[in-house]
Every structure is written in C-alpha cells, then in structure tokens.
DSSP file (Angstrom, degrees, kcal/mol; ACC not computed):
  #  RESIDUE AA STRUCTURE BP1 BP2  ACC     N-H-->O    O-->H-N    N-H-->O    O-->H-N    TCO  KAPPA ALPHA  PHI   PSI    X-CA   Y-CA   Z-CA
    1    1 A M              0   0    0      0, 0.0     0, 0.0     0, 0.0     0, 0.0   0.000 360.0 360.0 360.0 135.5  -92.1  175.7  256.1
    2    2 A S     >  -     0   0    0      1,-0.1     4,-2.2     4,-0.0     5,-0.2  -0.268 360.0-118.6 -69.7 156.6  -95.7  176.8  255.7
    3    3 A N  H  > S+     0   0    0      1,-0.2     4,-2.9     2,-0.2     5,-0.2   0.884 115.1  53.8 -61.2 -37.1  -98.4  174.4  254.7
    4    4 A S  H  > S+     0   0    0      2,-0.2     4,-2.2     1,-0.2    -1,-0.2   0.908 109.4  47.6 -69.0 -38.1  -99.2  176.3  251.5
    5    5 A A  H  > S+     0   0    0      2,-0.2     4,-2.1     1,-0.2    -1,-0.2   0.916 113.8  47.8 -67.7 -40.3  -95.5  176.1  250.5
    6    6 A L  H  X S+     0   0    0     -4,-2.2     4,-2.3     2,-0.2    -2,-0.2   0.893 111.4  50.3 -61.4 -41.4  -95.4  172.4  251.2
    7    7 A L  H  X S+     0   0    0     -4,-2.9     4,-2.7     2,-0.2    -2,-0.2   0.899 108.8  52.0 -65.6 -39.2  -98.6  171.8  249.3
    8    8 A A  H  X S+     0   0    0     -4,-2.2     4,-2.1     1,-0.2    -2,-0.2   0.925 110.7  48.2 -62.5 -43.3  -97.2  173.8  246.3
    9    9 A R  H  X S+     0   0    0     -4,-2.1     4,-1.4     2,-0.2     5,-0.2   0.877 110.7  51.6 -64.8 -37.5  -94.1  171.5  246.4
   10   10 A R  H  X>S+     0   0    0     -4,-2.3     4,-3.3     2,-0.2     5,-1.2   0.947 110.4  48.2 -63.3 -47.3  -96.3  168.4  246.6
   11   11 A F  H  <5S+     0   0    0     -4,-2.7     4,-0.4     1,-0.2    -2,-0.2   0.879 110.6  51.4 -56.9 -40.7  -98.3  169.5  243.6
   12   12 A A  H  <5S+     0   0    0     -4,-2.1    -1,-0.2    -5,-0.2    -2,-0.2   0.778 124.4  26.9 -71.7 -25.2  -95.2  170.2  241.6
   13   13 A T  H  <5S+     0   0    0     -4,-1.4    -2,-0.2    -3,-0.4    -3,-0.2   0.863 134.3  25.1-103.2 -47.9  -93.7  166.8  242.4
   14   14 A I  T  <5S-     0   0    0     -4,-3.3    -3,-0.2    -5,-0.2     3,-0.2   0.758 104.0-127.4 -92.2 -29.3  -96.6  164.4  243.0
   15   15 A G      < -     0   0    0     -5,-1.2     3,-0.5    -4,-0.4    -1,-0.2  -0.296  22.6 -81.6 101.3 170.1  -99.3  166.1  241.0
   16   16 A R  S    S+     0   0    0      1,-0.2    -1,-0.1    -5,-0.1    -5,-0.1   0.534 115.0  69.0 -85.5 -10.5 -102.8  167.3  241.8
   17   17 A H  S    S+     0   0    0     -3,-0.2    -1,-0.2    -6,-0.1    -2,-0.1   0.481  71.5  94.2 -97.6  -1.4 -104.5  164.0  241.2
   18   18 A S  S    S-     0   0    0     -3,-0.5    -4,-0.1     1,-0.0    -3,-0.0  -0.825  84.3-121.0 -83.9 116.0 -103.0  162.2  244.3
   19   19 A P        -     0   0    0      0, 0.0     2,-0.4     0, 0.0    -2,-0.1  -0.189  26.2-163.6 -68.3 150.4 -105.7  162.7  246.9
   20   20 A L        -     0   0    0      2,-0.1     2,-0.3     5,-0.0     0, 0.0  -0.947  24.0-114.8-123.3 149.8 -105.4  164.4  250.3
   21   21 A F  S    S+     0   0    0     -2,-0.4     5,-0.3     5,-0.1     0, 0.0  -0.607  78.4  12.7 -78.4 144.4 -107.7  164.3  253.2
   22   22 A Y  S    S-     0   0    0     -2,-0.3    -2,-0.1     3,-0.1     4,-0.0   0.523  78.8-101.1  72.2 147.6 -109.4  167.5  254.2
   23   23 A E  S    S+     0   0    0      1,-0.3    -1,-0.1     2,-0.1    -2,-0.0   0.896 124.6  41.4 -64.3 -41.1 -109.8  170.8  252.4
   24   24 A E  S    S-     0   0    0      0, 0.0    -1,-0.3     0, 0.0    -3,-0.0  -0.884 101.0-137.0-100.3  94.6 -107.1  172.2  254.7
   25   25 A P        -     0   0    0      0, 0.0     2,-0.5     0, 0.0    -3,-0.1  -0.162  11.6-123.6 -57.3 144.6 -104.6  169.3  254.7
   26   26 A I        -     0   0    0     -5,-0.3     2,-1.1    12,-0.0    -5,-0.1  -0.773  14.5-140.5 -90.9 128.9 -103.0  168.4  258.1
   27   27 A H        -     0   0    0     -2,-0.5    12,-2.3     2,-0.0     2,-0.3  -0.755  25.1-166.1 -93.2  94.9  -99.2  168.4  258.0
   28   28 A L  E     +A   38   0A   0     -2,-1.1    10,-0.3    10,-0.2     3,-0.1  -0.609  20.8 170.5 -86.8 140.9  -98.4  165.4  260.2
   29   29 A V  E     +     0   0A   0      8,-2.8     2,-0.3     1,-0.3     9,-0.2   0.535  61.2  19.9-123.0 -17.6  -94.8  164.9  261.5
   30   30 A Q  E     -A   37   0A   0      7,-1.5     7,-2.9     2,-0.0     2,-0.4  -0.998  49.7-165.4-156.9 149.3  -95.0  162.0  264.0
   31   31 A G  E     +A   36   0A   0     -2,-0.3     2,-0.3     5,-0.2     5,-0.2  -0.999  10.5 170.8-136.0 139.8  -97.1  159.1  265.0
   32   32 A S  E >   -A   35   0A   0      3,-2.5     3,-2.3    -2,-0.4     2,-0.3  -0.926  63.8 -43.8-149.1 120.7  -96.9  157.0  268.3
   33   33 A G  B 3  S-C   56   0B   0     23,-2.7    23,-2.6    -2,-0.3    25,-0.1  -0.420 125.8 -17.0  60.2-121.4  -99.4  154.4  269.3
   34   34 A V  T 3  S+     0   0    0     -2,-0.3    12,-3.4    21,-0.2     2,-0.4   0.395 120.1  93.0 -94.6   2.6 -102.9  155.8  268.6
   35   35 A W  E <   -AB  32  45A   0     -3,-2.3    -3,-2.5    10,-0.2     2,-0.4  -0.798  51.1-167.4-106.2 139.7 -101.7  159.4  268.3
   36   36 A L  E     -AB  31  44A   0      8,-2.5     8,-2.7    -2,-0.4     2,-0.4  -0.924  11.5-154.9-112.7 145.0 -100.6  161.6  265.4
   37   37 A T  E     -AB  30  43A   0     -7,-2.9    -8,-2.8    -2,-0.4    -7,-1.5  -0.972   6.0-148.0-123.3 134.9  -98.9  164.9  265.9
   38   38 A D  E >   -A   28   0A   0      4,-2.8     3,-2.3    -2,-0.4   -10,-0.2  -0.425  39.0 -89.8 -95.2 177.9  -98.9  167.8  263.4
   39   39 A V  T 3  S+     0   0    0    -12,-2.3   -11,-0.1     1,-0.3    -1,-0.1   0.677 126.4  54.1 -62.9 -18.3  -96.2  170.4  262.7
   40   40 A T  T 3  S-     0   0    0    -13,-0.2    -1,-0.3     2,-0.1     3,-0.1   0.477 120.4-105.3 -90.9  -3.4  -97.7  172.7  265.4
   41   41 A G  S <  S+     0   0    0     -3,-2.3     2,-0.2     1,-0.3    -2,-0.1   0.385  72.0 144.5  94.6  -3.1  -97.6  170.0  268.1
   42   42 A R        -     0   0    0     -5,-0.1    -4,-2.8     1,-0.0     2,-0.3  -0.481  40.8-140.7 -70.6 138.1 -101.4  169.4  268.0
   43   43 A R  E     -B   37   0A   0     -6,-0.2     2,-0.4    -2,-0.2    -6,-0.2  -0.805  14.6-165.5-105.2 146.7 -102.2  165.8  268.6
   44   44 A Y  E     -B   36   0A   0     -8,-2.7    -8,-2.5    -2,-0.3     2,-0.6  -0.988  23.9-121.9-128.4 135.7 -105.0  163.8  266.9
   45   45 A L  E     -B   35   0A   0     -2,-0.4     2,-0.8   -10,-0.2   -10,-0.2  -0.677  28.7-150.6 -72.9 121.5 -106.5  160.5  267.9
   46   46 A D        +     0   0    0    -12,-3.4    -1,-0.0    -2,-0.6     9,-0.0  -0.842  34.3 155.7-101.0 111.2 -106.0  158.2  264.9
   47   47 A A        +     0   0    0     -2,-0.8    -1,-0.1     4,-0.1   -12,-0.0   0.060  69.2  56.7-114.4  21.9 -108.6  155.5  264.5
   48   48 A Y  S    S+     0   0    0      3,-0.0    -2,-0.1     4,-0.0    -1,-0.0   0.784  89.2  57.1-117.8 -56.3 -108.1  155.1  260.8
   49   49 A N  S    S-     0   0    0      1,-0.1     4,-0.1     2,-0.1     7,-0.0   0.683 121.0 -46.4 -61.5-128.9 -104.7  154.2  259.6
   50   50 A N  S >>>S+     0   0    0      1,-0.2     4,-2.3     2,-0.1     3,-1.4   0.304 105.6 108.1 -85.9   8.1 -103.0  151.0  261.0
   51   51 A V  T 345 +     0   0    0      1,-0.3    -1,-0.2     3,-0.2    -4,-0.1   0.880  68.8  59.7 -60.9 -43.5 -103.9  151.9  264.6
   52   52 A P  T 345S+     0   0    0      0, 0.0    -1,-0.3     0, 0.0    -2,-0.1   0.774 116.4  36.5 -54.7 -23.3 -106.6  149.1  265.0
   53   53 A H  T <45S-     0   0    0     -3,-1.4    -2,-0.2    -4,-0.1    -3,-0.1   0.922 142.4 -26.9 -92.9 -61.2 -103.8  146.6  264.3
   54   54 A V  T  <5S-     0   0    0     -4,-2.3    -3,-0.2     1,-0.1   -21,-0.1   0.570  80.0-125.5-136.6 -18.4 -100.6  147.8  265.8
   55   55 A G    > < -     0   0    0     -5,-1.3     3,-0.6     3,-0.1     2,-0.3  -0.249  46.7 -48.2  88.1 176.0 -100.5  151.6  266.2
   56   56 A H  B 3  S+C   33   0B   0    -23,-2.6   -23,-2.7     1,-0.2   -21,-0.1  -0.677 119.5   3.4 -88.8 140.2  -97.8  153.9  264.9
   57   57 A A  T 3  S-     0   0    0     -2,-0.3    -1,-0.2   -25,-0.2    -2,-0.1   0.784  78.0-179.6  61.0  32.2  -94.1  153.3  265.5
   58   58 A H    <>  -     0   0    0     -3,-0.6     4,-2.7     1,-0.1     5,-0.2  -0.474  30.6-130.5 -63.7 132.4  -94.8  149.9  267.3
   59   59 A P  H  > S+     0   0    0      0, 0.0     4,-2.2     0, 0.0     5,-0.2   0.834 103.7  50.4 -59.3 -38.9  -91.3  148.6  268.2
   60   60 A R  H  > S+     0   0    0      2,-0.2     4,-2.2     1,-0.2     5,-0.1   0.885 113.0  46.4 -67.8 -38.1  -91.8  145.1  266.8
   61   61 A V  H  > S+     0   0    0      2,-0.2     4,-2.7    -3,-0.2     5,-0.2   0.929 111.4  51.1 -66.8 -44.3  -93.0  146.5  263.4
   62   62 A V  H  X S+     0   0    0     -4,-2.7     4,-2.5     1,-0.2    -2,-0.2   0.911 112.0  47.7 -60.7 -42.0  -90.1  149.0  263.3
   63   63 A E  H  X S+     0   0    0     -4,-2.2     4,-2.8    -5,-0.2    -1,-0.2   0.916 111.2  50.2 -65.1 -41.9  -87.6  146.2  263.9
   64   64 A A  H  X S+     0   0    0     -4,-2.2     4,-2.5     1,-0.2     5,-0.2   0.925 112.8  47.1 -63.1 -41.3  -89.2  144.0  261.3
   65   65 A L  H  X S+     0   0    0     -4,-2.7     4,-3.0     2,-0.2     5,-0.2   0.916 113.2  48.8 -61.6 -44.9  -89.0  146.9  258.8
   66   66 A R  H  X S+     0   0    0     -4,-2.5     4,-1.9    -5,-0.2    -2,-0.2   0.951 112.8  47.8 -60.0 -50.4  -85.4  147.6  259.7
   67   67 A A  H  X S+     0   0    0     -4,-2.8     4,-0.6     1,-0.2    -2,-0.2   0.916 116.3  42.3 -58.2 -47.2  -84.4  144.0  259.4
   68   68 A Q  H >X S+     0   0    0     -4,-2.5     4,-3.2     1,-0.2     3,-1.2   0.925 112.6  52.7 -68.3 -44.0  -86.1  143.5  256.0
   69   69 A A  H 3< S+     0   0    0     -4,-3.0    -1,-0.2     1,-0.3    -2,-0.2   0.797 106.6  54.2 -65.3 -27.0  -84.9  146.9  254.6
   70   70 A S  H 3< S+     0   0    0     -4,-1.9    -1,-0.3    -5,-0.2    -2,-0.2   0.653 118.7  36.2 -80.4 -13.0  -81.3  146.0  255.5
   71   71 A T  H << S-     0   0    0     -3,-1.2     2,-0.3    -4,-0.6    -2,-0.2   0.860 132.2 -23.2 -97.3 -55.6  -81.7  142.7  253.5
   72   72 A L     <  -     0   0    0     -4,-3.2     2,-0.4    -5,-0.1    -1,-0.3  -0.935  45.1-163.9-164.6 135.5  -83.8  143.5  250.6
   73   73 A N        +     0   0    0     -2,-0.3     2,-0.2    -4,-0.1    -4,-0.1  -0.832  39.4 130.9-130.0  91.4  -86.4  146.1  249.7
   74   74 A I        -     0   0    0     -2,-0.4     2,-0.2     4,-0.0    -2,-0.1  -0.782  47.3-117.7-132.0 176.9  -88.5  145.1  246.7
   75   75 A H    >   -     0   0    0     -2,-0.2     3,-1.1     1,-0.0     8,-0.1  -0.449  41.5 -89.6-106.1-174.3  -92.1  144.8  245.6
   76   76 A T  T 3  S+     0   0    0      1,-0.2     4,-0.1    -2,-0.2    -2,-0.0   0.345 106.2  86.6 -83.0   8.7  -94.3  141.8  244.6
   77   77 A R  T 3  S+     0   0    0      2,-0.1     2,-0.3     0, 0.0    -1,-0.2   0.514  85.1  64.5 -84.7  -5.4  -93.4  141.9  241.0
   78   78 A Y  S <  S-     0   0    0     -3,-1.1     2,-0.4     2,-0.0    -4,-0.0  -0.871  97.3-103.9-113.1 151.3  -90.3  139.8  241.7
   79   79 A L        +     0   0    0     -2,-0.3     2,-0.3     4,-0.0    -2,-0.1  -0.604  51.6 161.6 -75.2 124.0  -90.3  136.3  242.9
   80   80 A N     >  -     0   0    0     -2,-0.4     4,-1.5     1,-0.1     3,-0.4  -0.965  38.9-144.2-150.7 129.9  -89.4  136.3  246.6
   81   81 A E  H  > S+     0   0    0     -2,-0.3     4,-2.7     1,-0.2     5,-0.2   0.863  99.7  57.8 -62.8 -39.7  -90.0  133.5  249.2
   82   82 A R  H  > S+     0   0    0      1,-0.2     4,-2.3     2,-0.2    -1,-0.2   0.860 105.1  51.4 -60.2 -38.7  -90.7  136.0  252.1
   83   83 A V  H  > S+     0   0    0     -3,-0.4     4,-2.4     2,-0.2    -1,-0.2   0.926 112.4  45.4 -62.7 -45.7  -93.6  137.5  250.1
   84   84 A V  H  X S+     0   0    0     -4,-1.5     4,-2.4     2,-0.2    -2,-0.2   0.883 112.0  51.5 -67.3 -38.7  -95.1  134.1  249.4
   85   85 A E  H  X S+     0   0    0     -4,-2.7     4,-2.6     2,-0.2    -1,-0.2   0.925 110.3  50.3 -62.0 -43.8  -94.6  133.0  253.1
   86   86 A Y  H  X S+     0   0    0     -4,-2.3     4,-2.3     1,-0.2    -2,-0.2   0.926 110.8  48.4 -57.5 -48.2  -96.3  136.3  254.2
   87   87 A A  H  X S+     0   0    0     -4,-2.4     4,-2.7     1,-0.2    -1,-0.2   0.901 111.0  50.8 -62.1 -41.5  -99.3  135.7  251.9
   88   88 A E  H  X S+     0   0    0     -4,-2.4     4,-1.8     1,-0.2    -2,-0.2   0.925 110.1  49.5 -63.1 -43.2  -99.6  132.1  253.1
   89   89 A E  H  X S+     0   0    0     -4,-2.6     4,-0.8     2,-0.2    -2,-0.2   0.917 111.4  49.8 -64.0 -41.3  -99.6  133.2  256.7
   90   90 A L  H >< S+     0   0    0     -4,-2.3     3,-0.8     1,-0.2    -2,-0.2   0.918 111.5  47.9 -59.6 -46.1 -102.3  135.8  256.0
   91   91 A L  H 3< S+     0   0    0     -4,-2.7    -1,-0.2     1,-0.2    -2,-0.2   0.801 103.9  60.9 -66.7 -27.4 -104.5  133.3  254.2
   92   92 A A  H 3<        0   0    0     -4,-1.8    -1,-0.2     1,-0.3    -2,-0.2   0.721 360.0 360.0 -68.4 -21.4 -104.1  130.8  257.0
   93   93 A R    <<        0   0    0     -3,-0.8    -1,-0.3    -4,-0.8    -2,-0.2   0.464 360.0 360.0 -85.2 360.0 -105.7  133.3  259.4
C-alpha cells in the first residue's frame, strides 16, 4: 500500500488533528533495539521513543506485556492494584 493511500485511510479514521512527524510521514513497520525499519527496508536510528530506556521489542518488556494482556487490559480509570503498585515503584525511584 502506498504512503498516500495509508495516509488517506488514517485521515478518514483518526482525523487530521492527530499529529504526525515530518511533512512526508515515515511508514514504520518494525522496531528492534535502537533501530526502526520503514516499509522499504530503510533503517533509522531511534534516539527518541523508548530507546533510552529499553529499546524496541525488548524481550522482558514483550513478555511483561503478554502476561498482563492475557490477564487484564484496562486503563487507570478503574481501581486496580497493579496500577497502584507500579505508581508506587516509580515514585520510590
């Protein structure tokens, strides 16, 4: 699918007010460690997203996401002990 067709679909579903980086948006399809790969196979060094912390597709993060998603996937508007424990751990640092 071309970038222009994907962009048109994005505007039709998400709207034009959700920002994108760059005048010509980059169509990313994969991330691994510090690298992002676009739809053409070109690689980009990512020093912006979560890379300073753990990188893309870090095995421990992927496993934690899998385990949590298989149990419960909610946001913070519901009372949940794991959310509070996470906040407490962050504040303790």
